[in-house]
N, C-alpha and C positions, 0 to 999 in steps of 0.2 A: 218692443225695441228697448234696449237697456240704456243705462247711464252709469256714471261712476261718481261716487260721493267723495268730495274733498272739503277742506276748510280753507277759507280765505279770511284772514284777520279774525279768526274764531267764529266766523259765520259759516254755517253748513250750506253747501251748494251741491247740486246734482248736475253733472255735465251730460247733457242729452246727446244721444248719438247723432242727432240732426245737426249739431253745431250750436244749438242754443244752450243757455245755462238757466237752471231752475232754482229759485230761492224759495223753498217750500214754506218757511216760517212767515214769509211776507206774501206768499202766493204771487210771486213776480217772475215773469219769464223774460229773459234777456237775449237780444239778438244784436249782432254787430255787422255793419257794412252790407246792407241788403242790396244796394246799388240797383234799384229798380230802373228799368229802361236803359241799361247799359248797351244792350244790343241795338236799340234804335238810335242811340247816340252815336255809335260807331257807324251805323248805316248813313247817317247824315254827313259823316266825314268820308264816305266812299269805301268803308270797310264793311262789307255785307256779311252779317252773321244771321243764323236762323233767329227770327224774332220771337222766341219763346222763353227767354230767360226770366222775364218778370212773372209769367204764369208758373214756371217751374219753381221759382223762389217762393211765391205765394202759397203754392200747394204744400211745399215742405213746411212752411211757416204754419199753415193751417193745421197740418198734421201734429206738429208740436203743441199747438194750442189745444187741440182736441185731447191729446194725452194728458196734459197737465191742468187744464181748466183754470187758467190764471185769472186773478182779479186785476192784474196790472201787467202791461208790456213795456219794457224799456228798450228802445232802439238806440244803439250807441253811435249814431251819426253815420253820414254817407248812406242814408236810407234811399236817397234818390241820386242817380249818377250825375245829374247836372241840374241847374236851377229850373229848367223847363221840362224836366222829365215827367212830372206829374200831369202835365197837359197832354202827354202822349199815351197815358194809360188808356187801355180800351175799357169797354163797359164791364167786362167780366172781372178785370183786375180791380176796378173801382168798387165793384159790388163786394168782392171778397174783403177789401180793406174796410169799407163802410160797415159790413156785417160784423167784423171783429170789433170795431170801435163802438158799436151799440152795446156791447156787453163787457168790454174790457177798457180800463183806463190806460191811455197811451201817454208815455213820456218820451218825447223826441229830443234826443241830445243832438245839438248842432254839430255837423261835421264840416270838413273843408269842401266837400262837394255840394252840400245842401244846407246852408246856414239857416234856411227858413222853409220847412215843409209847408205845403199849401194849407190855407186856413180850413178848407172843407174837410180835412182829415180830423180836425178836432184835437183834443188832448193838450198837453203842455209842452212847449218848446223851451229848452233850457241849455245853457252852456255846460252845466254839470248838475248832478243831483245826488244828494246825500240821504242815506237812510241807514239806521242802525250803525254798524261799524264799517259800512262800505261807502265809497264815493264812485260815481259813474261818470266817465269822461269819454270823449272820442279818442283823443291822442294820449298815449301814456306820458306822464310827466317824468322829467329827469330826476335823479336822486331818489331818496327814500320816500316811498309812497304807500304806507300801510293801508290796506282796504281798497286800493284802487282797482276798478274794473274798467277795462278800456278795450278799444278795437284798433282800427286804422292800419295796423301792420300786417294783417292777413297771415298769421303764422302757419307754417307747414312743417312737416317732418318726414323723413324717409327711413325705411328699414330695408334690410336685405334678408332674403331667405332662399336657400338653395341657389345662390348666385343671381337672383332676380331682385330688383329694387321696386319697392312700392312707396309712392309719395302721397301723403294725405294731409288734409287740413288738420289743425290741432289747436287745442288750448295750450297756453304756456303759463305756468303758475309755480310759485314757491311757498305757498302757505300765507304769504303776506299780500300779494297782488296777483292779478291775472289779466292776460290778454286773450280775447276771444278770437276764434277763427272767423273769417268772413263768411257770411251766409249766402251772399248772392251767387247765382248760378254761373255767371261769367267772370267772377273775380279770380285773380291769380293768387300767388302766395310767396312769402319770404321764409327761407329756412330759419328755424329757431337758433341755429348755430351762428348766424350772422350777428354782427355787433349791435345792429339796431334793436334786436330782441334780446340777445344774451346779456348785453350790458345793463339791461333793466334790473337784473337780479344780482345781488351781492354774493350769493353762494350757489350751491346746487339747486336746480329746479327740475320740473318735469314737463315734458311735452306730452299732452294727453291727446292721443291720435284717434281720429274718427275711423272706426271700422264699419263693416257692413251692418252688424247687429249690436255692437258694443264699443266702448271706448277703452283704449289701451294706454298704459302709462310707460313712458320711457324716461329714464334718468338722464339728465344733461348737466354739463358743467358750465357755470356762468363765466363770461368773459373770454370764451374761446371762439376763434373763427372756425369756419367749416374746413375740415381737412378730409383726406381720403379715409382715415381711420374713423372720423366722426360720422361718416356716411353709413356705418354699419353698427349702430348702437344695439344693445340688448333690449328687446321688447318684452315686457312682462305684463300679464293681465292682472288687474286688481279686481276687487269684488264688483260685481255687476248688480245694480239695483233691480229688483224683480218687479217693482211697481212704482207709479208716480208717488 
């Protein structure tokens, strides 16, 4: 499965087709908005969904870990859907997480859903983390933020081909900062043309859309709301990495 190489604040990153970002020089794999146990949280409120979202998310996560063999994982907040979500993890899910934690250093960025992941997970819990030319946060900051890597907004984009629309999760980046797609199986998304995302960028940026086997880049214009014309952007494939 391929990825697409970009630069953020002069640091080289690989956008994995799973929706994670790989920082090869630091052997760091980055996930945003895992939202473990969202399905069981909704069930408690009377909205019954198939209770397999955590397992599906963890299996995709484990696949990315197997491809990249990271020394460190950074989770950009909202890793758990609510403060009690970790207590609802079944034995298989706990086993997968504990197995990862035995060989990989975890940095848990605090989110608005999960300010304190459970102690048994280990790792380091931080409001933000800085390394090299990058700073990792849950929510993107307003104004100029070179090197910022954030989640929270769940960016998505759509394209049309032969009169049919396809909507997929995406990374949003302009070479200075980046917002990652949500990784959780049951998480929704916000179109990158909406002000909450587009206004983060002072000029043109790209939506890097997740395909089945590779990542595609779509040029977007900052500061524009979604319109009928914006729903049909040109999609262009950039180089695909052949190996981790």
